C-alpha positions in Angstrom: 2.7 27.2 6.2 2.1 23.9 7.8 4.8 21.2 7.9 4.3 18.1 5.8 3.5 16.1 8.9 1.0 18.7 10.2 -0.7 19.0 6.9 -0.9 15.2 6.5 -2.5 14.7 9.9 -5.0 17.5 9.3 -6.0 16.0 6.0 -6.4 12.5 7.4 -8.6 13.8 10.3 -10.7 16.3 8.2 -9.2 19.3 10.0 -8.6 21.7 7.2 -5.2 21.1 5.6 -3.5 23.5 3.2 -3.0 21.1 0.3 -3.8 17.6 -0.8 -1.0 15.2 0.1 0.6 13.5 -3.0 2.9 10.5 -3.3 4.3 9.4 -6.7 5.8 6.0 -6.4 7.9 5.1 -9.5 8.6 1.4 -9.8 12.2 0.4 -10.3 11.0 -1.3 -13.6 10.0 2.2 -14.9 13.3 3.7 -13.7 15.1 0.9 -15.5 13.1 1.5 -18.7 13.1 5.3 -18.8 16.3 6.2 -17.0 17.5 9.8 -17.8 14.3 10.7 -19.6 12.3 10.2 -16.4 15.1 11.8 -14.3 14.5 15.0 -16.3 10.8 14.9 -15.5 11.5 14.3 -11.8 13.9 17.3 -11.6 11.0 19.5 -12.9 8.9 18.5 -9.9 11.0 18.5 -6.8 8.0 18.6 -4.5 7.1 15.0 -5.7 10.7 13.8 -6.2 12.8 15.3 -3.4 15.2 12.3 -3.5 16.2 12.7 -7.2 19.4 14.4 -8.2 21.0 14.5 -11.6 23.0 11.3 -12.0 21.5 9.9 -8.8 21.4 6.3 -9.9 23.7 3.9 -11.7 21.1 2.4 -14.0 23.4 -0.3 -15.4 24.4 -1.6 -12.0 21.3 -1.3 -9.9 20.4 -4.0 -7.3 16.7 -4.6 -7.7 16.6 -6.7 -4.5 15.1 -10.1 -3.5 11.9 -11.1 -5.3 12.4 -8.2 -7.8 15.4 -9.5 -9.8 14.9 -11.4 -13.0 16.4 -14.9 -13.2 17.0 -15.1 -9.4 14.4 -17.1 -7.5 14.2 -16.0 -3.9 13.0 -18.0 -0.9 11.6 -15.9 1.9 11.3 -16.5 5.6 8.0 -18.2 5.2 9.4 -20.8 2.7 7.7 -19.1 -0.3 9.8 -19.0 -3.5 9.4 -15.8 -5.5 10.2 -15.4 -9.2 9.9 -12.4 -11.5 10.2 -12.0 -15.3 10.9 -8.3 -15.1 13.6 -6.4 -13.1 11.9 -4.0 -10.7 8.5 -5.8 -10.6 7.7 -8.0 -7.6 7.6 -11.6 -8.6 5.0 -14.3 -7.8 5.1 -17.2 -5.4 5.7 -20.4 -7.4 5.3 -22.9 -4.6 2.9 -23.5 -1.7 4.7 -24.4 1.6 1.4 -25.5 3.2 -0.1 -27.2 0.3 -1.3 -30.0 2.7 -2.8 -29.3 6.1 -0.7 -32.2 7.4 2.2 -29.8 7.4 0.5 -27.2 9.6 1.6 -28.6 13.0 5.3 -28.7 12.1 5.2 -25.5 10.1 7.5 -22.7 11.5 6.2 -19.1 11.4 9.1 -16.6 11.2 10.0 -14.9 14.5 9.1 -11.2 13.9 11.4 -10.1 16.7 14.4 -11.0 14.5 13.1 -11.9 11.0 11.6 -9.9 8.2 10.1 -11.6 5.2 13.2 -11.0 3.2 16.1 -10.6 5.7 17.0 -10.0 9.3 15.0 -7.5 11.4 16.8 -5.1 13.8 14.3 -3.3 16.0 17.0 -1.1 17.6 18.0 0.2 14.2 14.4 0.8 13.2 13.9 2.7 16.4 17.0 4.8 15.8 15.7 5.7 12.3 12.3 6.7 13.5 13.7 8.7 16.4 15.9 10.6 13.9 12.8 11.3 11.8 11.0 12.7 14.9 13.9 15.0 15.6 13.8 16.4 12.1 11.0 18.9 12.2 7.9 18.1 10.1 8.5 14.5 9.2 5.7 12.0 9.4 6.7 8.7 11.0 5.1 5.4 10.0 5.3 1.7 10.7 4.0 -1.1 8.5 3.4 -4.8 8.4 4.5 -6.5 5.1 2.3 -6.1 2.1 0.1 -9.2 1.9 0.3 -9.6 5.7 -2.8 -11.9 6.1 -5.2 -12.7 3.2 -2.4 -12.8 0.6 -0.2 -14.7 3.1 -2.8 -17.4 3.2 -2.9 -17.6 -0.6 0.9 -17.8 -0.7 1.1 -20.6 1.9 -1.8 -22.7 0.8 -1.9 -22.0 -3.0 -4.8 -20.1 -4.6 -7.1 -23.1 -5.3 -6.5 -24.7 -1.9 -7.2 -21.4 -0.2 -10.4 -20.8 -2.2 -11.7 -24.2 -1.1 -10.7 -23.5 2.5 -12.8 -20.3 2.6 -15.7 -21.8 0.7 -15.9 -25.0 2.7 -15.1 -23.4 6.1 -12.0 -25.5 6.8 -11.4 -25.4 10.6 -7.6 -25.4 10.3 -7.9 -22.1 8.4 -8.7 -20.3 11.6 -5.6 -21.9 13.3 -3.4 -20.6 10.4 -5.1 -17.1 10.6 -4.4 -17.0 14.4 -0.7 -17.8 13.9 -0.3 -15.2 11.2 -2.0 -12.6 13.4 0.3 -13.4 16.3 3.3 -12.8 14.0 2.0 -9.5 12.8 1.0 -8.4 16.3 4.7 -8.4 17.3 5.4 -6.0 14.5 2.4 -3.7 15.4 3.3 -3.6 19.1 6.9 -2.8 18.4 6.0 0.2 16.2 3.5 1.3 18.8 6.1 1.1 21.5 8.4 3.2 19.4 5.6 5.7 18.8 4.7 6.4 15.1 2.1 8.7 13.6 0.6 6.1 11.4 0.4 2.3 10.9 0.2 1.0 7.4 -1.5 -2.3 6.4 -1.7 -3.7 2.9 -3.6 -6.8 1.7 -4.9 -7.0 -1.9 -8.5 -8.2 -1.7 -10.0 -7.5 -5.1 -10.0 -8.7 -8.7 -10.9 -6.3 -11.5 -14.6 -6.8 -10.9 -15.2 -8.2 -7.5 -13.6 -9.1 -4.2 -11.5 -12.4 -4.3 -13.7 -14.0 -1.7 -17.3 -13.0 -1.1 -18.0 -10.1 1.3 -19.6 -12.6 3.6 -16.5 -14.8 3.8 -14.4 -11.7 4.2 -16.5 -10.7 7.2 -16.4 -14.2 8.7 -12.6 -14.9 8.3 -10.6 -11.8 7.6 -12.4 -8.8 9.1 -12.1 -10.1 12.8 -8.4 -10.7 12.3 -7.9 -7.2 10.9 -9.8 -5.8 13.9 -7.5 -7.6 16.3 -4.4 -6.0 14.8 -5.9 -2.5 14.4 -7.5 -2.3 17.9 -4.2 -1.6 19.8 -3.4 1.2 17.2 -6.7 2.9 18.0 -6.2 2.5 21.7 -3.0 4.6 21.3 -4.7 7.1 18.9 -2.4 6.1 16.0 -3.8 6.7 12.5 -4.4 3.5 10.6 -4.1 3.3 6.8 -5.2 0.3 4.7 -4.2 -0.4 1.1 -5.9 -2.9 -1.1 -5.7 -3.3 -4.9 -8.7 -4.3 -6.9 -12.5 -3.9 -6.6 -13.1 -3.5 -2.9 -16.1 -1.0 -2.7 -18.3 -3.8 -1.2 -16.1 -4.1 1.9 -14.6 -0.6 2.3 -17.2 0.2 5.0 -16.2 -3.0 6.8 -12.6 -1.8 6.8 -13.6 1.5 8.3 -15.6 -0.4 11.0 -12.4 -2.2 12.0 -10.8 1.2 12.8 -9.2 2.2 9.5 -8.8 6.0 9.1 -7.3 6.0 5.6 -8.6 3.7 2.9 -6.5 3.3 -0.3 -8.9 2.2 -3.1 -8.1 2.2 -6.8 -10.1 4.9 -8.6 -11.5 3.6 -11.9 -11.8 0.0 -10.7 -14.1 1.0 -7.9 -15.7 4.0 -9.6 -15.1 7.6 -8.6 -18.9 8.2 -8.1 -19.2 5.1 -6.0 -16.4 6.3 -3.7 -18.0 9.7 -3.4 -21.4 8.1 -2.6 -20.3 5.4 -0.1 -17.0 6.5 1.4 -16.4 10.2 1.2 -16.5 11.8 4.7 -16.4 8.4 6.4 -12.6 7.9 6.1 -9.8 9.7 4.4 -9.5 8.5 0.8 -5.9 7.8 -0.3 -6.8 7.5 -3.9 -4.8 5.1 -6.0 -4.7 6.9 -9.4 -5.4 4.7 -12.5 -2.3 2.9 -13.7 -4.0 0.7 -16.4 -5.7 3.1 -18.9 -5.4 6.8 -18.7 -2.1 7.4 -17.0 -0.1 5.0 -19.2 -2.1 5.5 -22.5 -4.1 8.7 -22.2 -3.5 12.2 -23.5 -2.3 15.1 -21.4 -5.8 16.5 -21.5 -7.3 13.2 -20.3 -4.9 13.0 -17.4 -5.7 16.5 -16.3 -9.4 15.9 -16.6 -9.1 12.7 -14.5 -7.3 14.5 -11.6 -9.7 17.5 -11.7 -12.7 15.2 -11.6 -11.3 13.3 -8.6 -10.5 16.5 -6.7 -14.0 18.0 -7.4 -15.9 14.8 -6.5 -13.8 13.4 -3.6 -12.1 16.5 -2.2 -13.1 19.1 0.3 -11.6 22.1 2.1 -11.9 20.0 5.2 -9.5 17.4 3.7 -10.1 13.7 3.4 -8.4 13.2 0.0 -4.9 12.3 -0.8 -3.3 10.9 -3.9 -0.9 8.1 -4.6 0.3 7.2 -8.1 2.2 4.0 -8.9 4.1 4.4 -12.1 4.8 1.1 -14.1 5.8 0.2 -17.6 4.7 1.1 -20.3 4.0 4.6 -19.0 6.0 7.1 -21.1 7.8 10.1 -19.6 5.5 12.6 -21.1 2.5 11.0 -19.3 4.4 11.1 -16.0 5.0 14.8 -16.7 1.3 15.4 -17.4 0.4 13.6 -14.2 2.8 15.7 -12.1 1.6 18.9 -13.8 -2.0 18.0 -13.0 -1.3 17.2 -9.4 0.7 20.4 -9.0 -2.2 22.3 -10.4 -5.1 20.7 -8.5 -3.6 19.7 -5.1 -4.3 23.3 -3.9 -7.6 23.5 -5.6 -9.7 24.1 -2.5 -7.4 26.7 -1.0 -6.7 29.0 -4.0 
């Protein structure tokens, strides 16, 4: 039996794993809503919830953290103010620190040597944690830049409408801002590479429900070169690169692969299972983001099983190249979480049984 780490790397590199890697990421909003009902489901599937024990969380006194707590606006290191209406769901930025380009020259980018977006950064502590994981046999080690590290950062800083005009009109100062954001993220990447991780994670939501937010042409002009700059040092050290993006991204997934991405993380129904099979299968490992809008929250047990089986049959292979991640959000009921876990338990070894 392979370790989790060995199996994951084999799967990501098309080198015949023994099972499909699975991650079930339950939002704190869902834990807050379902509480002991969901706990009972999690205890039936320890392979997906190894961290859950009976009575493991004080639901009435849980700290949801900055940008995730209702009624508590939070100002991050970039000057962005976050507000949420639901405990456990990340809020939205309600201001625009760079709403005028006149502010660019004096604008202070956080120092990634010491600052995270939402608190202090201690690289010595991060190194100690990762070294400890390395010493524990079979654990995959990873580093990551903050979610929304570049494209979304521009939206947060400039405001959505301003940013759309910048991209469409070719605002020269936009490149200056991109360069400064890249420099910030490069500090993070280089520190993780110096520590030595198995995989670097990047996440930037680029799609709406039906298209990319900016045109593929503008993506290739402004964003793709910046991604390549950050990914290049990872590839030079043979570190796996994973890239997450919500929304419709099928038109630029091959561009992401060209920048050096080994693992793409598209949403399934939004992009189309057949489209992913036609254009992406075999070119990069697909970390498939399982539907969280229709079938998982509202479907029947049969429909959930059929979805997972279809995805395994169309996107999987004995060589590997398919993993699953499922984000669980309200109003998903506990019985549907159970059905999803049951289906993933059944089909994650489909090719090896």
